[in-house]
Biotite code that builds the C-alpha atoms (Angstrom):
import biotite.structure as struc

atoms = struc.array([
    struc.Atom([-55.108, -257.198, -74.689], chain_id="A", res_id=1, res_name="MET", atom_name="CA", element="C"),
    struc.Atom([-53.924, -257.282, -78.534], chain_id="A", res_id=2, res_name="ALA", atom_name="CA", element="C"),
    struc.Atom([-52.055, -254.570, -79.463], chain_id="A", res_id=3, res_name="ILE", atom_name="CA", element="C"),
    struc.Atom([-53.691, -252.624, -82.157], chain_id="A", res_id=4, res_name="THR", atom_name="CA", element="C"),
    struc.Atom([-52.369, -249.061, -83.745], chain_id="A", res_id=5, res_name="LEU", atom_name="CA", element="C"),
    struc.Atom([-54.479, -246.533, -82.135], chain_id="A", res_id=6, res_name="ASN", atom_name="CA", element="C"),
    struc.Atom([-53.194, -243.446, -84.237], chain_id="A", res_id=7, res_name="HIS", atom_name="CA", element="C"),
    struc.Atom([-50.738, -241.649, -86.101], chain_id="A", res_id=8, res_name="THR", atom_name="CA", element="C"),
    struc.Atom([-50.278, -237.939, -86.803], chain_id="A", res_id=9, res_name="ILE", atom_name="CA", element="C"),
    struc.Atom([-50.847, -236.554, -90.027], chain_id="A", res_id=10, res_name="VAL", atom_name="CA", element="C"),
    struc.Atom([-48.869, -233.315, -91.026], chain_id="A", res_id=11, res_name="HIS", atom_name="CA", element="C"),
    struc.Atom([-51.270, -231.171, -93.595], chain_id="A", res_id=12, res_name="THR", atom_name="CA", element="C"),
    struc.Atom([-51.507, -227.526, -94.802], chain_id="A", res_id=13, res_name="ARG", atom_name="CA", element="C"),
    struc.Atom([-55.195, -227.392, -94.171], chain_id="A", res_id=14, res_name="ASP", atom_name="CA", element="C"),
    struc.Atom([-56.312, -229.895, -91.656], chain_id="A", res_id=15, res_name="SER", atom_name="CA", element="C"),
    struc.Atom([-60.071, -229.298, -92.075], chain_id="A", res_id=16, res_name="ALA", atom_name="CA", element="C"),
    struc.Atom([-59.734, -229.471, -95.726], chain_id="A", res_id=17, res_name="ALA", atom_name="CA", element="C"),
    struc.Atom([-58.187, -232.653, -95.685], chain_id="A", res_id=18, res_name="THR", atom_name="CA", element="C"),
    struc.Atom([-60.211, -234.365, -92.664], chain_id="A", res_id=19, res_name="ALA", atom_name="CA", element="C"),
    struc.Atom([-63.187, -233.445, -95.999], chain_id="A", res_id=20, res_name="ARG", atom_name="CA", element="C"),
    struc.Atom([-60.749, -235.198, -98.589], chain_id="A", res_id=21, res_name="PHE", atom_name="CA", element="C"),
    struc.Atom([-60.774, -238.244, -96.876], chain_id="A", res_id=22, res_name="LEU", atom_name="CA", element="C"),
    struc.Atom([-63.880, -238.758, -95.191], chain_id="A", res_id=23, res_name="CYS", atom_name="CA", element="C"),
    struc.Atom([-65.642, -237.888, -98.751], chain_id="A", res_id=24, res_name="GLU", atom_name="CA", element="C"),
    struc.Atom([-63.430, -239.722, -100.366], chain_id="A", res_id=25, res_name="VAL", atom_name="CA", element="C"),
    struc.Atom([-63.034, -242.894, -98.391], chain_id="A", res_id=26, res_name="LEU", atom_name="CA", element="C"),
    struc.Atom([-66.997, -242.667, -97.132], chain_id="A", res_id=27, res_name="GLY", atom_name="CA", element="C"),
    struc.Atom([-65.737, -242.205, -93.449], chain_id="A", res_id=28, res_name="LEU", atom_name="CA", element="C"),
    struc.Atom([-68.068, -240.376, -90.608], chain_id="A", res_id=29, res_name="ALA", atom_name="CA", element="C"),
    struc.Atom([-66.953, -236.825, -90.180], chain_id="A", res_id=30, res_name="PRO", atom_name="CA", element="C"),
    struc.Atom([-64.075, -235.843, -88.300], chain_id="A", res_id=31, res_name="ALA", atom_name="CA", element="C"),
    struc.Atom([-63.869, -234.256, -85.010], chain_id="A", res_id=32, res_name="ARG", atom_name="CA", element="C"),
    struc.Atom([-61.831, -231.634, -83.314], chain_id="A", res_id=33, res_name="GLN", atom_name="CA", element="C"),
    struc.Atom([-59.898, -232.770, -80.177], chain_id="A", res_id=34, res_name="LEU", atom_name="CA", element="C"),
    struc.Atom([-57.654, -229.444, -79.336], chain_id="A", res_id=35, res_name="ALA", atom_name="CA", element="C"),
    struc.Atom([-54.970, -229.292, -82.408], chain_id="A", res_id=36, res_name="HIS", atom_name="CA", element="C"),
    struc.Atom([-55.739, -232.181, -83.772], chain_id="A", res_id=37, res_name="PHE", atom_name="CA", element="C"),
    struc.Atom([-58.931, -233.114, -86.618], chain_id="A", res_id=38, res_name="THR", atom_name="CA", element="C"),
    struc.Atom([-59.296, -236.226, -86.246], chain_id="A", res_id=39, res_name="VAL", atom_name="CA", element="C"),
    struc.Atom([-60.297, -239.211, -88.700], chain_id="A", res_id=40, res_name="VAL", atom_name="CA", element="C"),
    struc.Atom([-61.376, -242.230, -87.364], chain_id="A", res_id=41, res_name="GLN", atom_name="CA", element="C"),
    struc.Atom([-60.436, -244.797, -89.631], chain_id="A", res_id=42, res_name="VAL", atom_name="CA", element="C"),
    struc.Atom([-61.740, -248.244, -88.063], chain_id="A", res_id=43, res_name="GLY", atom_name="CA", element="C"),
    struc.Atom([-60.168, -248.568, -84.637], chain_id="A", res_id=44, res_name="PRO", atom_name="CA", element="C"),
    struc.Atom([-57.255, -245.996, -85.514], chain_id="A", res_id=45, res_name="THR", atom_name="CA", element="C"),
    struc.Atom([-57.164, -242.582, -86.392], chain_id="A", res_id=46, res_name="SER", atom_name="CA", element="C"),
    struc.Atom([-55.735, -240.277, -88.246], chain_id="A", res_id=47, res_name="LEU", atom_name="CA", element="C"),
    struc.Atom([-54.689, -236.968, -86.278], chain_id="A", res_id=48, res_name="ASP", atom_name="CA", element="C"),
    struc.Atom([-54.684, -233.823, -88.516], chain_id="A", res_id=49, res_name="LEU", atom_name="CA", element="C"),
    struc.Atom([-51.939, -231.600, -87.281], chain_id="A", res_id=50, res_name="LEU", atom_name="CA", element="C"),
    struc.Atom([-51.493, -228.065, -89.191], chain_id="A", res_id=51, res_name="GLN", atom_name="CA", element="C"),
    struc.Atom([-48.446, -227.169, -90.357], chain_id="A", res_id=52, res_name="THR", atom_name="CA", element="C"),
    struc.Atom([-46.375, -224.219, -91.997], chain_id="A", res_id=53, res_name="ASP", atom_name="CA", element="C"),
    struc.Atom([-43.398, -226.167, -91.890], chain_id="A", res_id=54, res_name="GLU", atom_name="CA", element="C"),
    struc.Atom([-42.419, -228.734, -95.063], chain_id="A", res_id=55, res_name="LYS", atom_name="CA", element="C"),
    struc.Atom([-44.766, -231.665, -95.089], chain_id="A", res_id=56, res_name="ILE", atom_name="CA", element="C"),
    struc.Atom([-42.931, -235.173, -96.067], chain_id="A", res_id=57, res_name="ALA", atom_name="CA", element="C"),
    struc.Atom([-44.556, -237.584, -97.985], chain_id="A", res_id=58, res_name="SER", atom_name="CA", element="C"),
    struc.Atom([-45.986, -240.425, -95.918], chain_id="A", res_id=59, res_name="ARG", atom_name="CA", element="C"),
    struc.Atom([-48.153, -243.658, -97.081], chain_id="A", res_id=60, res_name="HIS", atom_name="CA", element="C"),
    struc.Atom([-51.588, -244.845, -95.977], chain_id="A", res_id=61, res_name="PHE", atom_name="CA", element="C"),
    struc.Atom([-52.985, -247.726, -97.355], chain_id="A", res_id=62, res_name="ALA", atom_name="CA", element="C"),
    struc.Atom([-56.142, -248.608, -96.454], chain_id="A", res_id=63, res_name="PHE", atom_name="CA", element="C"),
    struc.Atom([-57.918, -251.924, -96.708], chain_id="A", res_id=64, res_name="LEU", atom_name="CA", element="C"),
    struc.Atom([-61.330, -252.246, -98.150], chain_id="A", res_id=65, res_name="VAL", atom_name="CA", element="C"),
    struc.Atom([-64.308, -254.318, -99.223], chain_id="A", res_id=66, res_name="SER", atom_name="CA", element="C"),
    struc.Atom([-64.673, -254.559, -103.241], chain_id="A", res_id=67, res_name="GLU", atom_name="CA", element="C"),
    struc.Atom([-68.320, -252.715, -102.757], chain_id="A", res_id=68, res_name="ALA", atom_name="CA", element="C"),
    struc.Atom([-66.158, -249.693, -100.777], chain_id="A", res_id=69, res_name="GLU", atom_name="CA", element="C"),
    struc.Atom([-63.451, -249.728, -103.501], chain_id="A", res_id=70, res_name="PHE", atom_name="CA", element="C"),
    struc.Atom([-65.812, -249.623, -106.393], chain_id="A", res_id=71, res_name="ASP", atom_name="CA", element="C"),
    struc.Atom([-67.732, -246.544, -104.100], chain_id="A", res_id=72, res_name="LEU", atom_name="CA", element="C"),
    struc.Atom([-64.317, -244.727, -103.576], chain_id="A", res_id=73, res_name="ILE", atom_name="CA", element="C"),
    struc.Atom([-63.185, -245.411, -106.955], chain_id="A", res_id=74, res_name="PHE", atom_name="CA", element="C"),
    struc.Atom([-66.271, -243.726, -108.368], chain_id="A", res_id=75, res_name="ASP", atom_name="CA", element="C"),
    struc.Atom([-65.594, -240.911, -105.933], chain_id="A", res_id=76, res_name="ARG", atom_name="CA", element="C"),
    struc.Atom([-62.368, -240.300, -107.105], chain_id="A", res_id=77, res_name="LEU", atom_name="CA", element="C"),
    struc.Atom([-63.182, -240.350, -110.608], chain_id="A", res_id=78, res_name="ARG", atom_name="CA", element="C"),
    struc.Atom([-66.159, -237.740, -109.621], chain_id="A", res_id=79, res_name="GLU", atom_name="CA", element="C"),
    struc.Atom([-63.660, -235.767, -108.446], chain_id="A", res_id=80, res_name="ARG", atom_name="CA", element="C"),
    struc.Atom([-61.243, -235.786, -111.130], chain_id="A", res_id=81, res_name="GLY", atom_name="CA", element="C"),
    struc.Atom([-58.138, -237.196, -108.626], chain_id="A", res_id=82, res_name="ILE", atom_name="CA", element="C"),
    struc.Atom([-55.786, -238.964, -110.386], chain_id="A", res_id=83, res_name="ARG", atom_name="CA", element="C"),
    struc.Atom([-55.187, -242.906, -109.925], chain_id="A", res_id=84, res_name="THR", atom_name="CA", element="C"),
    struc.Atom([-52.563, -245.138, -110.598], chain_id="A", res_id=85, res_name="TRP", atom_name="CA", element="C"),
    struc.Atom([-52.064, -248.990, -110.302], chain_id="A", res_id=86, res_name="ALA", atom_name="CA", element="C"),
    struc.Atom([-48.893, -248.356, -108.973], chain_id="A", res_id=87, res_name="ASP", atom_name="CA", element="C"),
    struc.Atom([-46.851, -246.362, -106.093], chain_id="A", res_id=88, res_name="PRO", atom_name="CA", element="C"),
    struc.Atom([-44.562, -244.872, -108.569], chain_id="A", res_id=89, res_name="PHE", atom_name="CA", element="C"),
    struc.Atom([-47.262, -243.286, -110.577], chain_id="A", res_id=90, res_name="HIS", atom_name="CA", element="C"),
    struc.Atom([-45.688, -245.052, -113.675], chain_id="A", res_id=91, res_name="ARG", atom_name="CA", element="C"),
    struc.Atom([-48.912, -246.491, -114.399], chain_id="A", res_id=92, res_name="GLU", atom_name="CA", element="C"),
    struc.Atom([-51.619, -243.910, -114.589], chain_id="A", res_id=93, res_name="PRO", atom_name="CA", element="C"),
    struc.Atom([-55.287, -244.496, -114.548], chain_id="A", res_id=94, res_name="ASP", atom_name="CA", element="C"),
    struc.Atom([-54.995, -248.516, -114.429], chain_id="A", res_id=95, res_name="ARG", atom_name="CA", element="C"),
    struc.Atom([-55.910, -250.933, -111.099], chain_id="A", res_id=96, res_name="ILE", atom_name="CA", element="C"),
    struc.Atom([-53.510, -253.431, -109.920], chain_id="A", res_id=97, res_name="ASN", atom_name="CA", element="C"),
    struc.Atom([-54.685, -256.818, -109.604], chain_id="A", res_id=98, res_name="ARG", atom_name="CA", element="C"),
    struc.Atom([-52.029, -258.112, -107.158], chain_id="A", res_id=99, res_name="TRP", atom_name="CA", element="C"),
    struc.Atom([-53.108, -261.009, -105.015], chain_id="A", res_id=100, res_name="ASP", atom_name="CA", element="C"),
    struc.Atom([-56.483, -261.401, -106.916], chain_id="A", res_id=101, res_name="ASP", atom_name="CA", element="C"),
    struc.Atom([-57.881, -258.288, -105.782], chain_id="A", res_id=102, res_name="GLY", atom_name="CA", element="C"),
    struc.Atom([-57.582, -254.700, -106.788], chain_id="A", res_id=103, res_name="ARG", atom_name="CA", element="C"),
    struc.Atom([-55.908, -251.561, -105.539], chain_id="A", res_id=104, res_name="GLY", atom_name="CA", element="C"),
    struc.Atom([-54.948, -248.441, -106.743], chain_id="A", res_id=105, res_name="LEU", atom_name="CA", element="C"),
    struc.Atom([-53.072, -245.455, -105.137], chain_id="A", res_id=106, res_name="TYR", atom_name="CA", element="C"),
    struc.Atom([-53.833, -241.312, -105.455], chain_id="A", res_id=107, res_name="PHE", atom_name="CA", element="C"),
    struc.Atom([-52.025, -238.692, -103.657], chain_id="A", res_id=108, res_name="ASP", atom_name="CA", element="C"),
    struc.Atom([-53.993, -236.640, -101.087], chain_id="A", res_id=109, res_name="ASP", atom_name="CA", element="C"),
    struc.Atom([-54.205, -232.678, -100.818], chain_id="A", res_id=110, res_name="PRO", atom_name="CA", element="C"),
    struc.Atom([-50.708, -232.800, -99.053], chain_id="A", res_id=111, res_name="ASN", atom_name="CA", element="C"),
    struc.Atom([-48.899, -234.961, -101.149], chain_id="A", res_id=112, res_name="GLY", atom_name="CA", element="C"),
    struc.Atom([-49.169, -238.289, -99.109], chain_id="A", res_id=113, res_name="HIS", atom_name="CA", element="C"),
    struc.Atom([-49.688, -241.174, -100.825], chain_id="A", res_id=114, res_name="LEU", atom_name="CA", element="C"),
    struc.Atom([-52.537, -243.097, -100.038], chain_id="A", res_id=115, res_name="LEU", atom_name="CA", element="C"),
    struc.Atom([-53.640, -246.496, -101.688], chain_id="A", res_id=116, res_name="GLU", atom_name="CA", element="C"),
    struc.Atom([-57.069, -248.674, -101.959], chain_id="A", res_id=117, res_name="ILE", atom_name="CA", element="C"),
    struc.Atom([-56.850, -252.749, -101.455], chain_id="A", res_id=118, res_name="ILE", atom_name="CA", element="C"),
    struc.Atom([-58.985, -255.300, -101.240], chain_id="A", res_id=119, res_name="THR", atom_name="CA", element="C"),
    struc.Atom([-56.730, -258.130, -100.446], chain_id="A", res_id=120, res_name="ARG", atom_name="CA", element="C"),
    struc.Atom([-53.522, -257.657, -97.879], chain_id="A", res_id=121, res_name="PRO", atom_name="CA", element="C"),
    struc.Atom([-50.099, -257.758, -99.210], chain_id="A", res_id=122, res_name="TYR", atom_name="CA", element="C"),
    struc.Atom([-49.273, -260.986, -100.115], chain_id="A", res_id=123, res_name="GLY", atom_name="CA", element="C"),
    struc.Atom([-52.123, -262.452, -98.836], chain_id="A", res_id=124, res_name="SER", atom_name="CA", element="C"),
    struc.Atom([-52.832, -264.274, -102.739], chain_id="A", res_id=125, res_name="GLY", atom_name="CA", element="C"),
    struc.Atom([-49.206, -265.636, -101.941], chain_id="A", res_id=126, res_name="GLY", atom_name="CA", element="C"),
    struc.Atom([-47.296, -267.374, -105.397], chain_id="A", res_id=127, res_name="LEU", atom_name="CA", element="C"),
    struc.Atom([-50.594, -269.377, -106.073], chain_id="A", res_id=128, res_name="GLU", atom_name="CA", element="C"),
    struc.Atom([-52.285, -266.255, -106.928], chain_id="A", res_id=129, res_name="ALA", atom_name="CA", element="C"),
    struc.Atom([-52.854, -265.747, -110.989], chain_id="A", res_id=130, res_name="GLN", atom_name="CA", element="C"),
    struc.Atom([-51.813, -262.170, -110.084], chain_id="A", res_id=131, res_name="HIS", atom_name="CA", element="C"),
    struc.Atom([-49.203, -262.500, -107.153], chain_id="A", res_id=132, res_name="PRO", atom_name="CA", element="C"),
    struc.Atom([-47.830, -259.165, -105.121], chain_id="A", res_id=133, res_name="ASN", atom_name="CA", element="C"),
    struc.Atom([-44.910, -257.956, -106.948], chain_id="A", res_id=134, res_name="PRO", atom_name="CA", element="C"),
    struc.Atom([-43.318, -257.809, -103.419], chain_id="A", res_id=135, res_name="LEU", atom_name="CA", element="C"),
    struc.Atom([-43.450, -261.560, -103.281], chain_id="A", res_id=136, res_name="LEU", atom_name="CA", element="C"),
    struc.Atom([-40.155, -263.472, -104.177], chain_id="A", res_id=137, res_name="THR", atom_name="CA", element="C"),
    struc.Atom([-40.397, -266.814, -106.118], chain_id="A", res_id=138, res_name="ARG", atom_name="CA", element="C"),
])
C-alpha cells in the first residue's frame, strides 16, 4: 500500500465559518462533523478543523488545482474581496506567479493560515521552464 497523508488538524477560531470559507472558495463538498472536528475533505486528505481560544500558529497549505479550478477559485476570491499575492511574503499583491510555467497565488484564511493554489507542483518545470520555480538552484 502506498503511504498517503490521511488528515491534519488545523486550529481555528470558528470551525464552522472556516469550513464554509474553505468549501466555498475552493469549491469543495460541504464539511461534515466528526465529534469535535469539522472535517473538510480535500481529495484523499482531510483538514480536521479544531476550534480553540488559544493562540493559533499560522500554517501553510498548498492545493494543487487544475487550470479551470484555478480560474474558478481566483474568481471566488475576487468576488469576496479577498487579497491575493504572487508570493508567500505578501510582497507582490494582486499578482499571479508563473512558477514552473503554471500559475499560483497565495491568500490568507480567516485564522491567519497561508493558503496557496498552484497548477503545477513545485519544481515540475525544472530549470528548462520559461519561469523556473525560484526554489530551484541553477
